[in-house]
ZATORDO-50526 format. One record per residue: chain; residue in three letters; residue number from 1; x, y, z of N, C-alpha, C in turn. Coordinates in steps of 0.02 Angstrom, whole numbers. Layout:
REM ZATORDO-50526
<site mol="A" type="Ala" seq="NUM" n_u="X" n_v="Y" n_w="Z" ca_u="X" ca_v="Y" ca_w="Z" c_u="X" c_v="Y" c_w="Z"/>
...
This chain:
REM ZATORDO-50526
<site mol="A" type="Met" seq="1" n_u="1022" n_v="-1077" n_w="-547" ca_u="1016" ca_v="-1077" ca_w="-619" c_u="951" c_v="-1042" c_w="-639"/>
<site mol="A" type="Val" seq="2" n_u="957" n_v="-996" n_w="-686" ca_u="899" ca_v="-958" ca_w="-711" c_u="871" c_v="-995" c_w="-771"/>
<site mol="A" type="Lys" seq="3" n_u="807" n_v="-1011" n_w="-769" ca_u="777" ca_v="-1048" ca_w="-824" c_u="766" c_v="-1002" c_w="-885"/>
<site mol="A" type="Ala" seq="4" n_u="775" n_v="-1031" n_w="-944" ca_u="767" ca_v="-993" ca_w="-1006" c_u="694" c_v="-977" c_w="-1017"/>
<site mol="A" type="Ile" seq="5" n_u="681" n_v="-914" n_w="-1029" ca_u="613" ca_v="-891" ca_w="-1042" c_u="615" c_v="-853" c_w="-1108"/>
<site mol="A" type="Ile" seq="6" n_u="565" n_v="-863" n_w="-1149" ca_u="563" ca_v="-828" ca_w="-1214" c_u="512" c_v="-773" c_w="-1210"/>
<site mol="A" type="Phe" seq="7" n_u="536" n_v="-712" n_w="-1221" ca_u="493" ca_v="-654" ca_w="-1224" c_u="493" c_v="-629" c_w="-1297"/>
<site mol="A" type="Glu" seq="8" n_u="439" n_v="-596" n_w="-1317" ca_u="433" ca_v="-572" ca_w="-1386" c_u="436" c_v="-496" c_w="-1389"/>
<site mol="A" type="Cys" seq="9" n_u="473" n_v="-471" n_w="-1438" ca_u="479" ca_v="-399" ca_w="-1449" c_u="410" c_v="-371" c_w="-1466"/>
<site mol="A" type="Gly" seq="10" n_u="396" n_v="-312" n_w="-1439" ca_u="333" ca_v="-277" ca_w="-1453" c_u="276" c_v="-298" c_w="-1408"/>
<site mol="A" type="Lys" seq="11" n_u="285" n_v="-348" n_w="-1368" ca_u="232" ca_v="-372" ca_w="-1322" c_u="235" c_v="-334" c_w="-1256"/>
<site mol="A" type="Lys" seq="12" n_u="179" n_v="-334" n_w="-1221" ca_u="174" ca_v="-302" ca_w="-1155" c_u="177" c_v="-355" c_w="-1101"/>
<site mol="A" type="Tyr" seq="13" n_u="215" n_v="-339" n_w="-1047" ca_u="223" ca_v="-387" ca_w="-992" c_u="214" c_v="-350" c_w="-925"/>
<site mol="A" type="Lys" seq="14" n_u="190" n_v="-387" n_w="-876" ca_u="188" ca_v="-361" ca_w="-808" c_u="259" c_v="-356" c_w="-782"/>
<site mol="A" type="Val" seq="15" n_u="273" n_v="-303" n_w="-744" ca_u="338" ca_v="-298" ca_w="-710" c_u="330" c_v="-327" c_w="-641"/>
<site mol="A" type="Ile" seq="16" n_u="373" n_v="-375" n_w="-624" ca_u="370" ca_v="-408" ca_w="-559" c_u="433" c_v="-394" c_w="-518"/>
<site mol="A" type="Ser" seq="17" n_u="469" n_v="-343" n_w="-537" ca_u="531" ca_v="-325" ca_w="-503" c_u="518" c_v="-305" c_w="-430"/>
<site mol="A" type="Lys" seq="18" n_u="562" n_v="-326" n_w="-386" ca_u="559" ca_v="-306" ca_w="-316" c_u="609" c_v="-250" c_w="-302"/>
<site mol="A" type="Asp" seq="19" n_u="642" n_v="-225" n_w="-355" ca_u="693" ca_v="-173" ca_w="-349" c_u="662" c_v="-107" c_w="-326"/>
<site mol="A" type="Lys" seq="20" n_u="693" n_v="-76" n_w="-277" ca_u="668" ca_v="-13" ca_w="-249" c_u="664" c_v="43" c_w="-301"/>
<site mol="A" type="Tyr" seq="21" n_u="714" n_v="48" n_w="-344" ca_u="715" ca_v="99" ca_w="-396" c_u="653" c_v="92" c_w="-441"/>
<site mol="A" type="Ile" seq="22" n_u="640" n_v="31" n_w="-465" ca_u="583" ca_v="19" ca_w="-509" c_u="518" c_v="32" c_w="-473"/>
<site mol="A" type="Gln" seq="23" n_u="511" n_v="7" n_w="-412" ca_u="449" ca_v="16" ca_w="-374" c_u="437" c_v="89" c_w="-357"/>
<site mol="A" type="Asp" seq="24" n_u="488" n_v="125" n_w="-336" ca_u="480" ca_v="196" ca_w="-319" c_u="463" c_v="238" c_w="-380"/>
<site mol="A" type="Lys" seq="25" n_u="494" n_v="223" n_w="-436" ca_u="484" ca_v="263" ca_w="-497" c_u="417" c_v="249" c_w="-531"/>
<site mol="A" type="Tyr" seq="26" n_u="396" n_v="185" n_w="-531" ca_u="337" ca_v="166" ca_w="-570" c_u="277" c_v="142" c_w="-530"/>
<site mol="A" type="Gly" seq="27" n_u="285" n_v="134" n_w="-465" ca_u="229" ca_v="113" ca_w="-424" c_u="210" c_v="40" c_w="-434"/>
<site mol="A" type="Lys" seq="28" n_u="148" n_v="25" n_w="-416" ca_u="124" ca_v="-44" ca_w="-417" c_u="101" c_v="-65" c_w="-487"/>
<site mol="A" type="Asp" seq="29" n_u="121" n_v="-124" n_w="-507" ca_u="98" ca_v="-156" ca_w="-569" c_u="112" c_v="-117" c_w="-633"/>
<site mol="A" type="Pro" seq="30" n_u="174" n_v="-93" n_w="-644" ca_u="188" ca_v="-59" ca_w="-708" c_u="190" c_v="-110" c_w="-765"/>
<site mol="A" type="Ile" seq="31" n_u="183" n_v="-83" n_w="-825" ca_u="184" ca_v="-124" ca_w="-886" c_u="249" c_v="-110" c_w="-924"/>
<site mol="A" type="Phe" seq="32" n_u="281" n_v="-163" n_w="-948" ca_u="344" ca_v="-159" ca_w="-985" c_u="330" c_v="-178" c_w="-1058"/>
<site mol="A" type="Ile" seq="33" n_u="343" n_v="-133" n_w="-1104" ca_u="337" ca_v="-148" ca_w="-1175" c_u="407" c_v="-166" c_w="-1200"/>
<site mol="A" type="Leu" seq="34" n_u="417" n_v="-230" n_w="-1212" ca_u="483" ca_v="-256" ca_w="-1228" c_u="503" c_v="-238" c_w="-1299"/>
<site mol="A" type="Glu" seq="35" n_u="564" n_v="-211" n_w="-1306" ca_u="590" ca_v="-194" ca_w="-1372" c_u="640" c_v="-245" c_w="-1398"/>
<site mol="A" type="Asp" seq="36" n_u="690" n_v="-264" n_w="-1357" ca_u="739" ca_v="-314" ca_w="-1379" c_u="786" c_v="-331" c_w="-1322"/>
<site mol="A" type="Val" seq="37" n_u="824" n_v="-383" n_w="-1331" ca_u="875" ca_v="-402" ca_w="-1283" c_u="933" c_v="-351" c_w="-1289"/>
<site mol="A" type="Asp" seq="38" n_u="965" n_v="-336" n_w="-1234" ca_u="1016" ca_v="-283" ca_w="-1233" c_u="1073" c_v="-295" c_w="-1283"/>
<site mol="A" type="Thr" seq="39" n_u="1094" n_v="-357" n_w="-1291" ca_u="1150" ca_v="-372" ca_w="-1335" c_u="1133" c_v="-363" c_w="-1409"/>
<site mol="A" type="Glu" seq="40" n_u="1070" n_v="-361" n_w="-1426" ca_u="1049" ca_v="-347" ca_w="-1494" c_u="1049" c_v="-271" c_w="-1508"/>
<site mol="A" type="Leu" seq="41" n_u="1041" n_v="-232" n_w="-1456" ca_u="1038" ca_v="-159" ca_w="-1464" c_u="1107" c_v="-126" c_w="-1457"/>
<site mol="A" type="Trp" seq="42" n_u="1148" n_v="-153" n_w="-1413" ca_u="1214" ca_v="-123" ca_w="-1400" c_u="1267" c_v="-177" c_w="-1401"/>
<site mol="A" type="Lys" seq="43" n_u="1319" n_v="-167" n_w="-1440" ca_u="1374" ca_v="-215" ca_w="-1442" c_u="1402" c_v="-224" c_w="-1372"/>
<site mol="A" type="Gly" seq="44" n_u="1403" n_v="-285" n_w="-1348" ca_u="1427" ca_v="-299" ca_w="-1281" c_u="1374" c_v="-294" c_w="-1228"/>
<site mol="A" type="Gly" seq="45" n_u="1313" n_v="-273" n_w="-1247" ca_u="1258" ca_v="-268" ca_w="-1199" c_u="1266" c_v="-210" c_w="-1150"/>
<site mol="A" type="Trp" seq="46" n_u="1226" n_v="-211" n_w="-1097" ca_u="1225" ca_v="-156" ca_w="-1048" c_u="1293" c_v="-147" c_w="-1015"/>
<site mol="A" type="Asn" seq="47" n_u="1328" n_v="-202" n_w="-1002" ca_u="1390" ca_v="-199" ca_w="-965" c_u="1446" c_v="-162" c_w="-1002"/>
<site mol="A" type="Ala" seq="48" n_u="1443" n_v="-163" n_w="-1068" ca_u="1494" ca_v="-129" ca_w="-1108" c_u="1474" c_v="-57" c_w="-1125"/>
<site mol="A" type="Asn" seq="49" n_u="1414" n_v="-36" n_w="-1105" ca_u="1389" ca_v="30" ca_w="-1125" c_u="1365" c_v="73" c_w="-1068"/>
<site mol="A" type="Phe" seq="50" n_u="1379" n_v="54" n_w="-1006" ca_u="1352" ca_v="91" ca_w="-949" c_u="1381" c_v="161" c_w="-942"/>
<site mol="A" type="Ser" seq="51" n_u="1438" n_v="175" n_w="-973" ca_u="1467" ca_v="242" ca_w="-967" c_u="1440" c_v="290" c_w="-1020"/>
<site mol="A" type="Thr" seq="52" n_u="1404" n_v="264" n_w="-1070" ca_u="1380" ca_v="308" ca_w="-1124" c_u="1304" c_v="305" c_w="-1134"/>
<site mol="A" type="Asn" seq="53" n_u="1269" n_v="263" n_w="-1098" ca_u="1197" ca_v="254" ca_w="-1107" c_u="1163" c_v="256" c_w="-1039"/>
<site mol="A" type="Ile" seq="54" n_u="1115" n_v="301" n_w="-1031" ca_u="1083" ca_v="310" ca_w="-966" c_u="1045" c_v="247" c_w="-943"/>
<site mol="A" type="Ala" seq="55" n_u="1010" n_v="213" n_w="-988" ca_u="974" ca_v="153" ca_w="-968" c_u="1023" c_v="100" c_w="-944"/>
<site mol="A" type="Cys" seq="56" n_u="1080" n_v="94" n_w="-978" ca_u="1131" ca_v="45" ca_w="-958" c_u="1162" c_v="66" c_w="-891"/>
<site mol="A" type="Ala" seq="57" n_u="1173" n_v="131" n_w="-881" ca_u="1201" ca_v="155" ca_w="-818" c_u="1154" c_v="142" c_w="-759"/>
<site mol="A" type="Leu" seq="58" n_u="1090" n_v="154" n_w="-769" ca_u="1042" ca_v="141" ca_w="-715" c_u="1038" c_v="67" c_w="-699"/>
<site mol="A" type="Tyr" seq="59" n_u="1040" n_v="25" n_w="-751" ca_u="1039" ca_v="-47" ca_w="-739" c_u="1103" c_v="-69" c_w="-702"/>
<site mol="A" type="Ala" seq="60" n_u="1160" n_v="-42" n_w="-722" ca_u="1224" ca_v="-60" ca_w="-690" c_u="1222" c_v="-44" c_w="-616"/>
<site mol="A" type="His" seq="61" n_u="1189" n_v="10" n_w="-599" ca_u="1185" ca_v="32" ca_w="-529" c_u="1145" c_v="-18" c_w="-487"/>
<site mol="A" type="Arg" seq="62" n_u="1098" n_v="-52" n_w="-516" ca_u="1056" ca_v="-98" ca_w="-478" c_u="1070" c_v="-172" c_w="-493"/>
<site mol="A" type="Ala" seq="63" n_u="1116" n_v="-185" n_w="-540" ca_u="1129" ca_v="-254" ca_w="-562" c_u="1159" c_v="-298" c_w="-508"/>
<site mol="A" type="His" seq="64" n_u="1192" n_v="-269" n_w="-459" ca_u="1223" ca_v="-311" ca_w="-406" c_u="1172" c_v="-351" c_w="-367"/>
<site mol="A" type="Asp" seq="65" n_u="1109" n_v="-331" n_w="-368" ca_u="1056" ca_v="-367" ca_w="-332" c_u="1018" c_v="-416" c_w="-377"/>
<site mol="A" type="Leu" seq="66" n_u="1040" n_v="-422" n_w="-440" ca_u="1005" ca_v="-464" ca_w="-488" c_u="1049" c_v="-524" c_w="-508"/>
<site mol="A" type="Pro" seq="67" n_u="1018" n_v="-578" n_w="-533" ca_u="1058" ca_v="-636" ca_w="-554" c_u="1107" c_v="-617" c_w="-609"/>
<site mol="A" type="Lys" seq="68" n_u="1165" n_v="-649" n_w="-608" ca_u="1215" ca_v="-637" ca_w="-661" c_u="1196" c_v="-673" c_w="-726"/>
<site mol="A" type="Ala" seq="69" n_u="1165" n_v="-730" n_w="-719" ca_u="1144" ca_v="-769" ca_w="-778" c_u="1076" c_v="-745" c_w="-802"/>
<site mol="A" type="Gly" seq="70" n_u="1062" n_v="-757" n_w="-866" ca_u="998" ca_v="-739" ca_w="-894" c_u="1002" c_v="-678" c_w="-938"/>
<site mol="A" type="Asn" seq="71" n_u="948" n_v="-665" n_w="-973" ca_u="946" ca_v="-609" ca_w="-1020" c_u="924" c_v="-544" c_w="-987"/>
<site mol="A" type="Val" seq="72" n_u="947" n_v="-489" n_w="-1016" ca_u="927" ca_v="-422" ca_w="-995" c_u="892" c_v="-391" c_w="-1056"/>
<site mol="A" type="Tyr" seq="73" n_u="833" n_v="-363" n_w="-1044" ca_u="792" ca_v="-336" ca_w="-1098" c_u="783" c_v="-261" c_w="-1091"/>
<site mol="A" type="Tyr" seq="74" n_u="781" n_v="-227" n_w="-1149" ca_u="766" ca_v="-156" ca_w="-1151" c_u="694" c_v="-148" c_w="-1173"/>
<site mol="A" type="Gly" seq="75" n_u="661" n_v="-100" n_w="-1143" ca_u="593" ca_v="-85" ca_w="-1163" c_u="570" c_v="-20" c_w="-1129"/>
<site mol="A" type="Lys" seq="76" n_u="506" n_v="-7" n_w="-1132" ca_u="478" ca_v="54" ca_w="-1105" c_u="429" c_v="40" c_w="-1048"/>
<site mol="A" type="Ile" seq="77" n_u="435" n_v="80" n_w="-996" ca_u="387" ca_v="81" ca_w="-942" c_u="364" c_v="154" c_w="-938"/>
<site mol="A" type="Asn" seq="78" n_u="301" n_v="166" n_w="-948" ca_u="275" ca_v="236" ca_w="-949" c_u="316" c_v="281" c_w="-996"/>
<site mol="A" type="His" seq="79" n_u="333" n_v="256" n_w="-1054" ca_u="370" ca_v="292" ca_w="-1105" c_u="444" c_v="305" c_w="-1087"/>
<site mol="A" type="Asn" seq="80" n_u="467" n_v="277" n_w="-1032" ca_u="538" ca_v="284" ca_w="-1012" c_u="576" c_v="220" c_w="-1030"/>
<site mol="A" type="Gly" seq="81" n_u="634" n_v="228" n_w="-1060" ca_u="675" ca_v="170" ca_w="-1076" c_u="706" c_v="140" c_w="-1013"/>
<site mol="A" type="Glu" seq="82" n_u="699" n_v="75" n_w="-1004" ca_u="726" ca_v="39" ca_w="-946" c_u="753" c_v="-28" c_w="-968"/>
<site mol="A" type="Leu" seq="83" n_u="801" n_v="-53" n_w="-930" ca_u="825" ca_v="-121" ca_w="-938" c_u="801" c_v="-163" c_w="-879"/>
<site mol="A" type="Leu" seq="84" n_u="775" n_v="-222" n_w="-894" ca_u="752" ca_v="-268" ca_w="-843" c_u="783" c_v="-336" c_w="-854"/>
<site mol="A" type="His" seq="85" n_u="803" n_v="-368" n_w="-799" ca_u="825" ca_v="-437" ca_w="-802" c_u="764" c_v="-481" c_w="-814"/>
<site mol="A" type="Gln" seq="86" n_u="774" n_v="-539" n_w="-846" ca_u="717" ca_v="-582" ca_w="-861" c_u="677" c_v="-602" c_w="-799"/>
<site mol="A" type="Thr" seq="87" n_u="708" n_v="-603" n_w="-741" ca_u="672" ca_v="-621" ca_w="-680" c_u="627" c_v="-565" c_w="-654"/>
<site mol="A" type="Glu" seq="88" n_u="634" n_v="-505" n_w="-684" ca_u="592" ca_v="-448" ca_w="-665" c_u="531" c_v="-441" c_w="-710"/>
<site mol="A" type="Ile" seq="89" n_u="526" n_v="-485" n_w="-759" ca_u="472" ca_v="-481" ca_w="-809" c_u="423" c_v="-538" c_w="-796"/>
<site mol="A" type="Gly" seq="90" n_u="360" n_v="-520" n_w="-790" ca_u="308" ca_v="-570" ca_w="-776" c_u="269" c_v="-591" c_w="-837"/>
<site mol="A" type="Glu" seq="91" n_u="206" n_v="-603" n_w="-825" ca_u="162" ca_v="-630" ca_w="-877" c_u="148" c_v="-579" c_w="-932"/>
<site mol="A" type="Glu" seq="92" n_u="137" n_v="-606" n_w="-992" ca_u="118" ca_v="-564" ca_w="-1048" c_u="47" c_v="-538" c_w="-1036"/>
<site mol="A" type="Ile" seq="93" n_u="36" n_v="-476" n_w="-1058" ca_u="-30" ca_v="-445" ca_w="-1052" c_u="-61" c_v="-444" c_w="-1121"/>
<site mol="A" type="Asn" seq="94" n_u="-118" n_v="-477" n_w="-1127" ca_u="-155" ca_v="-479" ca_w="-1190" c_u="-215" c_v="-433" c_w="-1183"/>
<site mol="A" type="Glu" seq="95" n_u="-221" n_v="-386" n_w="-1230" ca_u="-278" ca_v="-340" ca_w="-1228" c_u="-321" c_v="-350" c_w="-1290"/>
<site mol="A" type="Thr" seq="96" n_u="-386" n_v="-352" n_w="-1279" ca_u="-434" ca_v="-354" ca_w="-1334" c_u="-476" c_v="-291" c_w="-1329"/>
<site mol="A" type="Lys" seq="97" n_u="-520" n_v="-282" n_w="-1376" ca_u="-562" ca_v="-221" ca_w="-1376" c_u="-601" c_v="-212" c_w="-1311"/>
<site mol="A" type="Asn" seq="98" n_u="-632" n_v="-264" n_w="-1286" ca_u="-677" ca_v="-257" ca_w="-1229" c_u="-651" c_v="-287" c_w="-1164"/>
<site mol="A" type="Glu" seq="99" n_u="-595" n_v="-321" n_w="-1166" ca_u="-571" ca_v="-352" ca_w="-1104" c_u="-495" c_v="-352" c_w="-1101"/>
<site mol="A" type="Lys" seq="100" n_u="-469" n_v="-359" n_w="-1042" ca_u="-398" ca_v="-363" ca_w="-1031" c_u="-385" c_v="-430" c_w="-995"/>
<site mol="A" type="Ala" seq="101" n_u="-349" n_v="-473" n_w="-1028" ca_u="-335" ca_v="-539" ca_w="-998" c_u="-260" c_v="-548" c_w="-992"/>
<site mol="A" type="Val" seq="102" n_u="-239" n_v="-586" n_w="-943" ca_u="-169" ca_v="-600" ca_w="-933" c_u="-159" c_v="-675" c_w="-943"/>
<site mol="A" type="Ser" seq="103" n_u="-110" n_v="-691" n_w="-986" ca_u="-96" ca_v="-762" ca_w="-998" c_u="-26" c_v="-778" c_w="-974"/>
<site mol="A" type="Gly" seq="104" n_u="-11" n_v="-841" n_w="-965" ca_u="54" ca_v="-863" ca_w="-942" c_u="107" c_v="-854" c_w="-996"/>
<site mol="A" type="Val" seq="105" n_u="169" n_v="-849" n_w="-974" ca_u="225" ca_v="-842" ca_w="-1021" c_u="255" c_v="-910" c_w="-1033"/>
C-alpha cells in the first residue's frame, strides 16, 4: 500500500527516483518543480495519453517498475517536462536569500 502524500504545485522537490532513465538523464540529486497531478492535466491521466504526449509515453515506458497505486505528477527537471510517481519525489526544497534548507514533506 502506498501512503498518501500531499505535494504542492509550484514547489521544488528532491528527486529520489532509482529509475535508470531518470538517473542517466539528470544525474545525481536533480530538482523537480511540480506543476500538477497527471489527471488534472490530461483527461484519463498518463495512461490514456501515452500515444500523443511524449512525457506520458516516456513514463509509460518505465511505469512497469513503479507502483500501480498512488499519484503521478507532471513537472520540470532542468526545464524538461517529466512525469514522476509519488514514490520518486522526496523532500521539499525551501530556498531563502542566503541559505538553502530542506524540510520534510
